[in-house]
Predicted model as a PDB file, atoms N, CA, C, CB and O in Angstrom, pLDDT in the B-factor column:
MODEL        1                                                                  
ATOM      1  N   MET A   1      21.444  33.386 -70.202  1.00 84.00           N  
ATOM      2  CA  MET A   1      20.215  33.773 -70.890  1.00 84.00           C  
ATOM      3  C   MET A   1      19.780  32.639 -71.814  1.00 84.00           C  
ATOM      4  CB  MET A   1      20.414  35.092 -71.692  1.00 84.00           C  
ATOM      5  O   MET A   1      20.598  32.033 -72.505  1.00 84.00           O  
ATOM      6  N   ARG A   2      18.502  32.372 -71.811  1.00 88.00           N  
ATOM      7  CA  ARG A   2      17.965  31.310 -72.649  1.00 88.00           C  
ATOM      8  C   ARG A   2      17.286  31.912 -73.877  1.00 88.00           C  
ATOM      9  CB  ARG A   2      16.973  30.434 -71.852  1.00 88.00           C  
ATOM     10  O   ARG A   2      16.664  32.973 -73.819  1.00 88.00           O  
ATOM     11  N   ARG A   3      17.431  31.192 -74.990  1.00 93.00           N  
ATOM     12  CA  ARG A   3      16.782  31.619 -76.228  1.00 93.00           C  
ATOM     13  C   ARG A   3      15.510  30.814 -76.431  1.00 93.00           C  
ATOM     14  CB  ARG A   3      17.733  31.455 -77.442  1.00 93.00           C  
ATOM     15  O   ARG A   3      15.538  29.584 -76.407  1.00 93.00           O  
ATOM     16  N   LYS A   4      14.406  31.498 -76.629  1.00 94.00           N  
ATOM     17  CA  LYS A   4      13.131  30.824 -76.828  1.00 94.00           C  
ATOM     18  C   LYS A   4      13.042  30.298 -78.265  1.00 94.00           C  
ATOM     19  CB  LYS A   4      11.951  31.783 -76.521  1.00 94.00           C  
ATOM     20  O   LYS A   4      13.487  30.949 -79.211  1.00 94.00           O  
ATOM     21  N   ASN A   5      12.459  29.111 -78.400  1.00 95.00           N  
ATOM     22  CA  ASN A   5      12.242  28.518 -79.714  1.00 95.00           C  
ATOM     23  C   ASN A   5      10.796  28.809 -80.116  1.00 95.00           C  
ATOM     24  CB  ASN A   5      12.540  26.968 -79.705  1.00 95.00           C  
ATOM     25  O   ASN A   5       9.886  28.049 -79.785  1.00 95.00           O  
ATOM     26  N   TRP A   6      10.596  29.907 -80.826  1.00 96.00           N  
ATOM     27  CA  TRP A   6       9.245  30.357 -81.140  1.00 96.00           C  
ATOM     28  C   TRP A   6       8.521  29.416 -82.076  1.00 96.00           C  
ATOM     29  CB  TRP A   6       9.287  31.726 -81.743  1.00 96.00           C  
ATOM     30  O   TRP A   6       7.296  29.313 -82.014  1.00 96.00           O  
ATOM     31  N   ARG A   7       9.246  28.724 -82.947  1.00 96.00           N  
ATOM     32  CA  ARG A   7       8.581  27.766 -83.835  1.00 96.00           C  
ATOM     33  C   ARG A   7       7.932  26.646 -83.036  1.00 96.00           C  
ATOM     34  CB  ARG A   7       9.581  27.181 -84.844  1.00 96.00           C  
ATOM     35  O   ARG A   7       6.820  26.221 -83.350  1.00 96.00           O  
ATOM     36  N   LEU A   8       8.618  26.168 -82.009  1.00 96.00           N  
ATOM     37  CA  LEU A   8       8.086  25.111 -81.165  1.00 96.00           C  
ATOM     38  C   LEU A   8       6.877  25.610 -80.368  1.00 96.00           C  
ATOM     39  CB  LEU A   8       9.173  24.589 -80.216  1.00 96.00           C  
ATOM     40  O   LEU A   8       5.901  24.880 -80.193  1.00 96.00           O  
ATOM     41  N   VAL A   9       6.943  26.842 -79.892  1.00 97.00           N  
ATOM     42  CA  VAL A   9       5.820  27.422 -79.149  1.00 97.00           C  
ATOM     43  C   VAL A   9       4.603  27.547 -80.060  1.00 97.00           C  
ATOM     44  CB  VAL A   9       6.203  28.807 -78.565  1.00 97.00           C  
ATOM     45  O   VAL A   9       3.497  27.192 -79.654  1.00 97.00           O  
ATOM     46  N   ILE A  10       4.780  28.033 -81.259  1.00 97.00           N  
ATOM     47  CA  ILE A  10       3.668  28.237 -82.190  1.00 97.00           C  
ATOM     48  C   ILE A  10       3.044  26.913 -82.595  1.00 97.00           C  
ATOM     49  CB  ILE A  10       4.141  28.993 -83.432  1.00 97.00           C  
ATOM     50  O   ILE A  10       1.820  26.789 -82.629  1.00 97.00           O  
ATOM     51  N   VAL A  11       3.877  25.919 -82.904  1.00 97.00           N  
ATOM     52  CA  VAL A  11       3.343  24.606 -83.289  1.00 97.00           C  
ATOM     53  C   VAL A  11       2.590  23.978 -82.122  1.00 97.00           C  
ATOM     54  CB  VAL A  11       4.480  23.668 -83.759  1.00 97.00           C  
ATOM     55  O   VAL A  11       1.548  23.355 -82.326  1.00 97.00           O  
ATOM     56  N   GLY A  12       3.097  24.132 -80.913  1.00 97.00           N  
ATOM     57  CA  GLY A  12       2.398  23.611 -79.744  1.00 97.00           C  
ATOM     58  C   GLY A  12       1.041  24.259 -79.558  1.00 97.00           C  
ATOM     59  O   GLY A  12       0.056  23.573 -79.282  1.00 97.00           O  
ATOM     60  N   LEU A  13       0.979  25.565 -79.706  1.00 97.00           N  
ATOM     61  CA  LEU A  13      -0.300  26.266 -79.564  1.00 97.00           C  
ATOM     62  C   LEU A  13      -1.280  25.880 -80.667  1.00 97.00           C  
ATOM     63  CB  LEU A  13      -0.078  27.775 -79.574  1.00 97.00           C  
ATOM     64  O   LEU A  13      -2.478  25.756 -80.415  1.00 97.00           O  
ATOM     65  N   VAL A  14      -0.783  25.691 -81.880  1.00 98.00           N  
ATOM     66  CA  VAL A  14      -1.644  25.268 -82.991  1.00 98.00           C  
ATOM     67  C   VAL A  14      -2.193  23.869 -82.720  1.00 98.00           C  
ATOM     68  CB  VAL A  14      -0.863  25.293 -84.334  1.00 98.00           C  
ATOM     69  O   VAL A  14      -3.358  23.592 -83.005  1.00 98.00           O  
ATOM     70  N   MET A  15      -1.359  22.991 -82.171  1.00 98.00           N  
ATOM     71  CA  MET A  15      -1.830  21.643 -81.845  1.00 98.00           C  
ATOM     72  C   MET A  15      -2.928  21.677 -80.781  1.00 98.00           C  
ATOM     73  CB  MET A  15      -0.662  20.775 -81.365  1.00 98.00           C  
ATOM     74  O   MET A  15      -3.890  20.913 -80.856  1.00 98.00           O  
ATOM     75  N   ILE A  16      -2.785  22.557 -79.795  1.00 98.00           N  
ATOM     76  CA  ILE A  16      -3.812  22.676 -78.756  1.00 98.00           C  
ATOM     77  C   ILE A  16      -5.127  23.169 -79.362  1.00 98.00           C  
ATOM     78  CB  ILE A  16      -3.343  23.635 -77.634  1.00 98.00           C  
ATOM     79  O   ILE A  16      -6.195  22.654 -79.033  1.00 98.00           O  
ATOM     80  N   VAL A  17      -5.050  24.159 -80.239  1.00 98.00           N  
ATOM     81  CA  VAL A  17      -6.256  24.694 -80.888  1.00 98.00           C  
ATOM     82  C   VAL A  17      -6.903  23.634 -81.781  1.00 98.00           C  
ATOM     83  CB  VAL A  17      -5.912  25.954 -81.720  1.00 98.00           C  
ATOM     84  O   VAL A  17      -8.126  23.501 -81.798  1.00 98.00           O  
ATOM     85  N   LEU A  18      -6.090  22.884 -82.521  1.00 98.00           N  
ATOM     86  CA  LEU A  18      -6.643  21.835 -83.389  1.00 98.00           C  
ATOM     87  C   LEU A  18      -7.288  20.723 -82.576  1.00 98.00           C  
ATOM     88  CB  LEU A  18      -5.549  21.252 -84.286  1.00 98.00           C  
ATOM     89  O   LEU A  18      -8.324  20.193 -82.978  1.00 98.00           O  
ATOM     90  N   ALA A  19      -6.704  20.362 -81.453  1.00 97.00           N  
ATOM     91  CA  ALA A  19      -7.302  19.330 -80.600  1.00 97.00           C  
ATOM     92  C   ALA A  19      -8.664  19.790 -80.094  1.00 97.00           C  
ATOM     93  CB  ALA A  19      -6.372  18.996 -79.410  1.00 97.00           C  
ATOM     94  O   ALA A  19      -9.620  19.014 -80.097  1.00 97.00           O  
ATOM     95  N   GLY A  20      -8.761  21.038 -79.662  1.00 97.00           N  
ATOM     96  CA  GLY A  20     -10.045  21.567 -79.216  1.00 97.00           C  
ATOM     97  C   GLY A  20     -11.060  21.646 -80.343  1.00 97.00           C  
ATOM     98  O   GLY A  20     -12.233  21.324 -80.154  1.00 97.00           O  
ATOM     99  N   GLY A  21     -10.614  22.068 -81.505  1.00 97.00           N  
ATOM    100  CA  GLY A  21     -11.508  22.138 -82.666  1.00 97.00           C  
ATOM    101  C   GLY A  21     -12.005  20.767 -83.096  1.00 97.00           C  
ATOM    102  O   GLY A  21     -13.169  20.612 -83.468  1.00 97.00           O  
ATOM    103  N   PHE A  22     -11.124  19.772 -83.047  1.00 97.00           N  
ATOM    104  CA  PHE A  22     -11.515  18.404 -83.388  1.00 97.00           C  
ATOM    105  C   PHE A  22     -12.558  17.889 -82.407  1.00 97.00           C  
ATOM    106  CB  PHE A  22     -10.288  17.476 -83.398  1.00 97.00           C  
ATOM    107  O   PHE A  22     -13.532  17.244 -82.798  1.00 97.00           O  
ATOM    108  N   MET A  23     -12.343  18.181 -81.124  1.00 97.00           N  
ATOM    109  CA  MET A  23     -13.293  17.748 -80.096  1.00 97.00           C  
ATOM    110  C   MET A  23     -14.664  18.391 -80.328  1.00 97.00           C  
ATOM    111  CB  MET A  23     -12.765  18.104 -78.685  1.00 97.00           C  
ATOM    112  O   MET A  23     -15.686  17.709 -80.264  1.00 97.00           O  
ATOM    113  N   LEU A  24     -14.687  19.683 -80.593  1.00 96.00           N  
ATOM    114  CA  LEU A  24     -15.966  20.365 -80.828  1.00 96.00           C  
ATOM    115  C   LEU A  24     -16.649  19.866 -82.100  1.00 96.00           C  
ATOM    116  CB  LEU A  24     -15.750  21.876 -80.916  1.00 96.00           C  
ATOM    117  O   LEU A  24     -17.868  19.696 -82.126  1.00 96.00           O  
ATOM    118  N   PHE A  25     -15.866  19.633 -83.152  1.00 97.00           N  
ATOM    119  CA  PHE A  25     -16.432  19.135 -84.408  1.00 97.00           C  
ATOM    120  C   PHE A  25     -17.054  17.755 -84.210  1.00 97.00           C  
ATOM    121  CB  PHE A  25     -15.351  19.078 -85.504  1.00 97.00           C  
ATOM    122  O   PHE A  25     -18.151  17.487 -84.699  1.00 97.00           O  
ATOM    123  N   MET A  26     -16.349  16.885 -83.493  1.00 96.00           N  
ATOM    124  CA  MET A  26     -16.865  15.537 -83.288  1.00 96.00           C  
ATOM    125  C   MET A  26     -18.069  15.532 -82.351  1.00 96.00           C  
ATOM    126  CB  MET A  26     -15.773  14.637 -82.735  1.00 96.00           C  
ATOM    127  O   MET A  26     -18.928  14.656 -82.455  1.00 96.00           O  
ATOM    128  N   MET A  27     -18.141  16.503 -81.435  1.00 95.00           N  
ATOM    129  CA  MET A  27     -19.321  16.595 -80.576  1.00 95.00           C  
ATOM    130  C   MET A  27     -20.565  16.928 -81.394  1.00 95.00           C  
ATOM    131  CB  MET A  27     -19.109  17.651 -79.484  1.00 95.00           C  
ATOM    132  O   MET A  27     -21.671  16.510 -81.053  1.00 95.00           O  
ATOM    133  N   SER A  28     -20.376  17.680 -82.469  1.00 95.00           N  
ATOM    134  CA  SER A  28     -21.535  18.059 -83.278  1.00 95.00           C  
ATOM    135  C   SER A  28     -22.066  16.889 -84.112  1.00 95.00           C  
ATOM    136  CB  SER A  28     -21.169  19.220 -84.193  1.00 95.00           C  
ATOM    137  O   SER A  28     -23.246  16.880 -84.461  1.00 95.00           O  
ATOM    138  N   ILE A  29     -21.227  15.909 -84.438  1.00 95.00           N  
ATOM    139  CA  ILE A  29     -21.698  14.792 -85.245  1.00 95.00           C  
ATOM    140  C   ILE A  29     -21.818  13.496 -84.443  1.00 95.00           C  
ATOM    141  CB  ILE A  29     -20.768  14.581 -86.414  1.00 95.00           C  
ATOM    142  O   ILE A  29     -22.116  12.450 -85.021  1.00 95.00           O  
ATOM    143  N   ALA A  30     -21.598  13.537 -83.144  1.00 93.00           N  
ATOM    144  CA  ALA A  30     -21.670  12.321 -82.330  1.00 93.00           C  
ATOM    145  C   ALA A  30     -23.093  11.786 -82.241  1.00 93.00           C  
ATOM    146  CB  ALA A  30     -21.132  12.591 -80.929  1.00 93.00           C  
ATOM    147  O   ALA A  30     -23.286  10.582 -82.078  1.00 93.00           O  
ATOM    148  N   GLY A  31     -24.076  12.644 -82.344  1.00 91.00           N  
ATOM    149  CA  GLY A  31     -25.465  12.203 -82.250  1.00 91.00           C  
ATOM    150  C   GLY A  31     -25.876  11.267 -83.377  1.00 91.00           C  
ATOM    151  O   GLY A  31     -26.807  10.479 -83.214  1.00 91.00           O  
ATOM    152  N   LYS A  32     -25.205  11.339 -84.501  1.00 94.00           N  
ATOM    153  CA  LYS A  32     -25.526  10.492 -85.646  1.00 94.00           C  
ATOM    154  C   LYS A  32     -24.850   9.127 -85.573  1.00 94.00           C  
ATOM    155  CB  LYS A  32     -25.126  11.186 -86.924  1.00 94.00           C  
ATOM    156  O   LYS A  32     -25.121   8.253 -86.396  1.00 94.00           O  
ATOM    157  N   SER A  33     -23.981   8.945 -84.597  1.00 93.00           N  
ATOM    158  CA  SER A  33     -23.232   7.700 -84.476  1.00 93.00           C  
ATOM    159  C   SER A  33     -24.102   6.605 -83.859  1.00 93.00           C  
ATOM    160  CB  SER A  33     -21.967   7.915 -83.632  1.00 93.00           C  
ATOM    161  O   SER A  33     -25.076   6.886 -83.161  1.00 93.00           O  
ATOM    162  N   ASN A  34     -23.733   5.356 -84.128  1.00 95.00           N  
ATOM    163  CA  ASN A  34     -24.438   4.228 -83.520  1.00 95.00           C  
ATOM    164  C   ASN A  34     -24.135   4.124 -82.028  1.00 95.00           C  
ATOM    165  CB  ASN A  34     -24.057   2.923 -84.224  1.00 95.00           C  
ATOM    166  O   ASN A  34     -24.995   3.716 -81.246  1.00 95.00           O  
ATOM    167  N   ASP A  35     -22.921   4.490 -81.631  1.00 95.00           N  
ATOM    168  CA  ASP A  35     -22.513   4.440 -80.223  1.00 95.00           C  
ATOM    169  C   ASP A  35     -21.791   5.744 -79.872  1.00 95.00           C  
ATOM    170  CB  ASP A  35     -21.592   3.199 -79.944  1.00 95.00           C  
ATOM    171  O   ASP A  35     -20.561   5.793 -79.882  1.00 95.00           O  
ATOM    172  N   PRO A  36     -22.553   6.797 -79.562  1.00 94.00           N  
ATOM    173  CA  PRO A  36     -21.922   8.106 -79.330  1.00 94.00           C  
ATOM    174  C   PRO A  36     -21.029   8.144 -78.095  1.00 94.00           C  
ATOM    175  CB  PRO A  36     -22.984   9.164 -79.200  1.00 94.00           C  
ATOM    176  O   PRO A  36     -20.084   8.931 -78.051  1.00 94.00           O  
ATOM    177  N   VAL A  37     -21.304   7.316 -77.095  1.00 95.00           N  
ATOM    178  CA  VAL A  37     -20.473   7.318 -75.889  1.00 95.00           C  
ATOM    179  C   VAL A  37     -19.080   6.786 -76.201  1.00 95.00           C  
ATOM    180  CB  VAL A  37     -21.127   6.478 -74.776  1.00 95.00           C  
ATOM    181  O   VAL A  37     -18.084   7.375 -75.781  1.00 95.00           O  
ATOM    182  N   ALA A  38     -19.002   5.685 -76.930  1.00 96.00           N  
ATOM    183  CA  ALA A  38     -17.704   5.118 -77.299  1.00 96.00           C  
ATOM    184  C   ALA A  38     -16.949   6.056 -78.240  1.00 96.00           C  
ATOM    185  CB  ALA A  38     -17.887   3.740 -77.960  1.00 96.00           C  
ATOM    186  O   ALA A  38     -15.731   6.208 -78.139  1.00 96.00           O  
ATOM    187  N   LEU A  39     -17.686   6.681 -79.152  1.00 96.00           N  
ATOM    188  CA  LEU A  39     -17.051   7.630 -80.071  1.00 96.00           C  
ATOM    189  C   LEU A  39     -16.424   8.787 -79.316  1.00 96.00           C  
ATOM    190  CB  LEU A  39     -18.068   8.159 -81.083  1.00 96.00           C  
ATOM    191  O   LEU A  39     -15.276   9.153 -79.570  1.00 96.00           O  
ATOM    192  N   MET A  40     -17.179   9.366 -78.385  1.00 96.00           N  
ATOM    193  CA  MET A  40     -16.650  10.522 -77.654  1.00 96.00           C  
ATOM    194  C   MET A  40     -15.542  10.122 -76.688  1.00 96.00           C  
ATOM    195  CB  MET A  40     -17.770  11.219 -76.890  1.00 96.00           C  
ATOM    196  O   MET A  40     -14.668  10.937 -76.393  1.00 96.00           O  
ATOM    197  N   ARG A  41     -15.556   8.897 -76.194  1.00 97.00           N  
ATOM    198  CA  ARG A  41     -14.469   8.426 -75.346  1.00 97.00           C  
ATOM    199  C   ARG A  41     -13.174   8.376 -76.166  1.00 97.00           C  
ATOM    200  CB  ARG A  41     -14.801   7.026 -74.743  1.00 97.00           C  
ATOM    201  O   ARG A  41     -12.126   8.822 -75.701  1.00 97.00           O  
ATOM    202  N   THR A  42     -13.250   7.835 -77.381  1.00 96.00           N  
ATOM    203  CA  THR A  42     -12.077   7.761 -78.247  1.00 96.00           C  
ATOM    204  C   THR A  42     -11.615   9.150 -78.668  1.00 96.00           C  
ATOM    205  CB  THR A  42     -12.380   6.913 -79.482  1.00 96.00           C  
ATOM    206  O   THR A  42     -10.419   9.442 -78.662  1.00 96.00           O  
ATOM    207  N   VAL A  43     -12.559   9.998 -79.031  1.00 97.00           N  
ATOM    208  CA  VAL A  43     -12.225  11.367 -79.443  1.00 97.00           C  
ATOM    209  C   VAL A  43     -11.584  12.132 -78.289  1.00 97.00           C  
ATOM    210  CB  VAL A  43     -13.487  12.110 -79.938  1.00 97.00           C  
ATOM    211  O   VAL A  43     -10.638  12.891 -78.500  1.00 97.00           O  
ATOM    212  N   GLY A  44     -12.084  11.942 -77.084  1.00 97.00           N  
ATOM    213  CA  GLY A  44     -11.511  12.602 -75.920  1.00 97.00           C  
ATOM    214  C   GLY A  44     -10.090  12.150 -75.643  1.00 97.00           C  
ATOM    215  O   GLY A  44      -9.238  12.962 -75.282  1.00 97.00           O  
ATOM    216  N   GLN A  45      -9.827  10.860 -75.810  1.00 97.00           N  
ATOM    217  CA  GLN A  45      -8.466  10.359 -75.610  1.00 97.00           C  
ATOM    218  C   GLN A  45      -7.518  10.932 -76.649  1.00 97.00           C  
ATOM    219  CB  GLN A  45      -8.444   8.830 -75.666  1.00 97.00           C  
ATOM    220  O   GLN A  45      -6.411  11.358 -76.317  1.00 97.00           O  
ATOM    221  N   VAL A  46      -7.944  10.944 -77.897  1.00 97.00           N  
ATOM    222  CA  VAL A  46      -7.092  11.478 -78.968  1.00 97.00           C  
ATOM    223  C   VAL A  46      -6.848  12.969 -78.762  1.00 97.00           C  
ATOM    224  CB  VAL A  46      -7.735  11.229 -80.352  1.00 97.00           C  
ATOM    225  O   VAL A  46      -5.716  13.437 -78.884  1.00 97.00           O  
ATOM    226  N   SER A  47      -7.896  13.707 -78.453  1.00 97.00           N  
ATOM    227  CA  SER A  47      -7.737  15.143 -78.231  1.00 97.00           C  
ATOM    228  C   SER A  47      -6.850  15.425 -77.023  1.00 97.00           C  
ATOM    229  CB  SER A  47      -9.100  15.804 -78.041  1.00 97.00           C  
ATOM    230  O   SER A  47      -6.057  16.366 -77.038  1.00 97.00           O  
ATOM    231  N   GLY A  48      -6.982  14.618 -75.987  1.00 97.00           N  
ATOM    232  CA  GLY A  48      -6.143  14.790 -74.813  1.00 97.00           C  
ATOM    233  C   GLY A  48      -4.678  14.550 -75.092  1.00 97.00           C  
ATOM    234  O   GLY A  48      -3.819  15.286 -74.606  1.00 97.00           O  
ATOM    235  N   VAL A  49      -4.385  13.521 -75.875  1.00 98.00           N  
ATOM    236  CA  VAL A  49      -2.989  13.233 -76.215  1.00 98.00           C  
ATOM    237  C   VAL A  49      -2.406  14.348 -77.072  1.00 98.00           C  
ATOM    238  CB  VAL A  49      -2.876  11.886 -76.951  1.00 98.00           C  
ATOM    239  O   VAL A  49      -1.297  14.816 -76.813  1.00 98.00           O  
ATOM    240  N   VAL A  50      -3.141  14.773 -78.080  1.00 98.00           N  
ATOM    241  CA  VAL A  50      -2.643  15.833 -78.960  1.00 98.00           C  
ATOM    242  C   VAL A  50      -2.511  17.152 -78.196  1.00 98.00           C  
ATOM    243  CB  VAL A  50      -3.580  16.011 -80.174  1.00 98.00           C  
ATOM    244  O   VAL A  50      -1.534  17.879 -78.377  1.00 98.00           O  
ATOM    245  N   GLY A  51      -3.478  17.457 -77.354  1.00 97.00           N  
ATOM    246  CA  GLY A  51      -3.387  18.671 -76.547  1.00 97.00           C  
ATOM    247  C   GLY A  51      -2.230  18.620 -75.564  1.00 97.00           C  
ATOM    248  O   GLY A  51      -1.550  19.625 -75.355  1.00 97.00           O  
ATOM    249  N   GLY A  52      -1.996  17.461 -74.957  1.00 97.00           N  
ATOM    250  CA  GLY A  52      -0.871  17.305 -74.036  1.00 97.00           C  
ATOM    251  C   GLY A  52       0.467  17.447 -74.728  1.00 97.00           C  
ATOM    252  O   GLY A  52       1.380  18.080 -74.200  1.00 97.00           O  
ATOM    253  N   LEU A  53       0.588  16.861 -75.907  1.00 98.00           N  
ATOM    254  CA  LEU A  53       1.829  17.025 -76.677  1.00 98.00           C  
ATOM    255  C   LEU A  53       2.031  18.484 -77.073  1.00 98.00           C  
ATOM    256  CB  LEU A  53       1.809  16.133 -77.936  1.00 98.00           C  
ATOM    257  O   LEU A  53       3.147  18.999 -77.024  1.00 98.00           O  
ATOM    258  N   GLY A  54       0.950  19.140 -77.464  1.00 98.00           N  
ATOM    259  CA  GLY A  54       1.047  20.555 -77.810  1.00 98.00           C  
ATOM    260  C   GLY A  54       1.473  21.398 -76.621  1.00 98.00           C  
ATOM    261  O   GLY A  54       2.285  22.312 -76.762  1.00 98.00           O  
ATOM    262  N   LEU A  55       0.929  21.094 -75.457  1.00 97.00           N  
ATOM    263  CA  LEU A  55       1.311  21.828 -74.248  1.00 97.00           C  
ATOM    264  C   LEU A  55       2.782  21.605 -73.904  1.00 97.00           C  
ATOM    265  CB  LEU A  55       0.428  21.406 -73.069  1.00 97.00           C  
ATOM    266  O   LEU A  55       3.494  22.544 -73.550  1.00 97.00           O  
ATOM    267  N   ALA A  56       3.228  20.363 -74.010  1.00 97.00           N  
ATOM    268  CA  ALA A  56       4.635  20.062 -73.729  1.00 97.00           C  
ATOM    269  C   ALA A  56       5.560  20.777 -74.717  1.00 97.00           C  
ATOM    270  CB  ALA A  56       4.878  18.543 -73.784  1.00 97.00           C  
ATOM    271  O   ALA A  56       6.596  21.317 -74.327  1.00 97.00           O  
ATOM    272  N   MET A  57       5.179  20.776 -75.993  1.00 97.00           N  
ATOM    273  CA  MET A  57       6.003  21.456 -76.996  1.00 97.00           C  
ATOM    274  C   MET A  57       6.063  22.950 -76.729  1.00 97.00           C  
ATOM    275  CB  MET A  57       5.460  21.197 -78.405  1.00 97.00           C  
ATOM    276  O   MET A  57       7.127  23.562 -76.827  1.00 97.00           O  
ATOM    277  N   ALA A  58       4.916  23.540 -76.390  1.00 96.00           N  
ATOM    278  CA  ALA A  58       4.888  24.977 -76.130  1.00 96.00           C  
ATOM    279  C   ALA A  58       5.740  25.322 -74.908  1.00 96.00           C  
ATOM    280  CB  ALA A  58       3.441  25.458 -75.925  1.00 96.00           C  
ATOM    281  O   ALA A  58       6.459  26.321 -74.917  1.00 96.00           O  
ATOM    282  N   LEU A  59       5.663  24.510 -73.867  1.00 96.00           N  
ATOM    283  CA  LEU A  59       6.461  24.779 -72.670  1.00 96.00           C  
ATOM    284  C   LEU A  59       7.955  24.641 -72.942  1.00 96.00           C  
ATOM    285  CB  LEU A  59       6.052  23.838 -71.544  1.00 96.00           C  
ATOM    286  O   LEU A  59       8.745  25.495 -72.538  1.00 96.00           O  
ATOM    287  N   PHE A  60       8.342  23.570 -73.624  1.00 95.00           N  
ATOM    288  CA  PHE A  60       9.757  23.394 -73.935  1.00 95.00           C  
ATOM    289  C   PHE A  60      10.280  24.495 -74.855  1.00 95.00           C  
ATOM    290  CB  PHE A  60       9.985  22.034 -74.576  1.00 95.00           C  
ATOM    291  O   PHE A  60      11.418  24.942 -74.717  1.00 95.00           O  
ATOM    292  N   GLY A  61       9.439  24.928 -75.794  1.00 95.00           N  
ATOM    293  CA  GLY A  61       9.857  26.019 -76.666  1.00 95.00           C  
ATOM    294  C   GLY A  61       9.960  27.335 -75.929  1.00 95.00           C  
ATOM    295  O   GLY A  61      10.833  28.152 -76.225  1.00 95.00           O  
ATOM    296  N   PHE A  62       9.070  27.548 -74.964  1.00 94.00           N  
ATOM    297  CA  PHE A  62       9.097  28.799 -74.204  1.00 94.00           C  
ATOM    298  C   PHE A  62      10.273  28.829 -73.238  1.00 94.00           C  
ATOM    299  CB  PHE A  62       7.785  28.987 -73.437  1.00 94.00           C  
ATOM    300  O   PHE A  62      10.875  29.880 -73.022  1.00 94.00           O  
ATOM    301  N   ILE A  63      10.599  27.688 -72.660  1.00 94.00           N  
ATOM    302  CA  ILE A  63      11.772  27.619 -71.769  1.00 94.00           C  
ATOM    303  C   ILE A  63      13.042  27.846 -72.581  1.00 94.00           C  
ATOM    304  CB  ILE A  63      11.837  26.242 -71.032  1.00 94.00           C  
ATOM    305  O   ILE A  63      13.928  28.585 -72.150  1.00 94.00           O  
ATOM    306  N   GLY A  64      13.137  27.228 -73.732  1.00 89.00           N  
ATOM    307  CA  GLY A  64      14.264  27.444 -74.634  1.00 89.00           C  
ATOM    308  C   GLY A  64      15.515  26.704 -74.213  1.00 89.00           C  
ATOM    309  O   GLY A  64      15.503  25.861 -73.316  1.00 89.00           O  
ATOM    310  N   ARG A  65      16.596  27.052 -74.894  1.00 89.00           N  
ATOM    311  CA  ARG A  65      17.878  26.433 -74.602  1.00 89.00           C  
ATOM    312  C   ARG A  65      18.888  27.520 -74.312  1.00 89.00           C  
ATOM    313  CB  ARG A  65      18.351  25.538 -75.770  1.00 89.00           C  
ATOM    314  O   ARG A  65      18.686  28.690 -74.635  1.00 89.00           O  
ATOM    315  N   ARG A  66      19.976  27.107 -73.696  1.00 86.00           N  
ATOM    316  CA  ARG A  66      21.010  28.085 -73.349  1.00 86.00           C  
ATOM    317  C   ARG A  66      21.680  28.641 -74.601  1.00 86.00           C  
ATOM    318  CB  ARG A  66      22.062  27.449 -72.427  1.00 86.00           C  
ATOM    319  O   ARG A  66      21.903  27.930 -75.581  1.00 86.00           O  
ATOM    320  N   ALA A  67      21.981  29.888 -74.541  1.00 78.00           N  
ATOM    321  CA  ALA A  67      22.609  30.558 -75.691  1.00 78.00           C  
ATOM    322  C   ALA A  67      24.087  30.232 -75.771  1.00 78.00           C  
ATOM    323  CB  ALA A  67      22.418  32.076 -75.604  1.00 78.00           C  
ATOM    324  O   ALA A  67      24.776  30.707 -76.674  1.00 78.00           O  
TER     325      ALA A  67                                                      
ENDMDL                                                                          
END                                                                             
């Protein structure tokens, strides 16, 4: 039987939500930028990395470790 690490699952899910929120927030202010395409490219990369790390953390926490 494996024990789930709920702290890791929760932190992973919070990271995914924050990455999405950051992306939406930056989309609302991208129009004021001098180069909105470059800004959104950078924001998308950052959000993707943070979301991917959050997903990996949530999966590893949900799988857990042996008791």
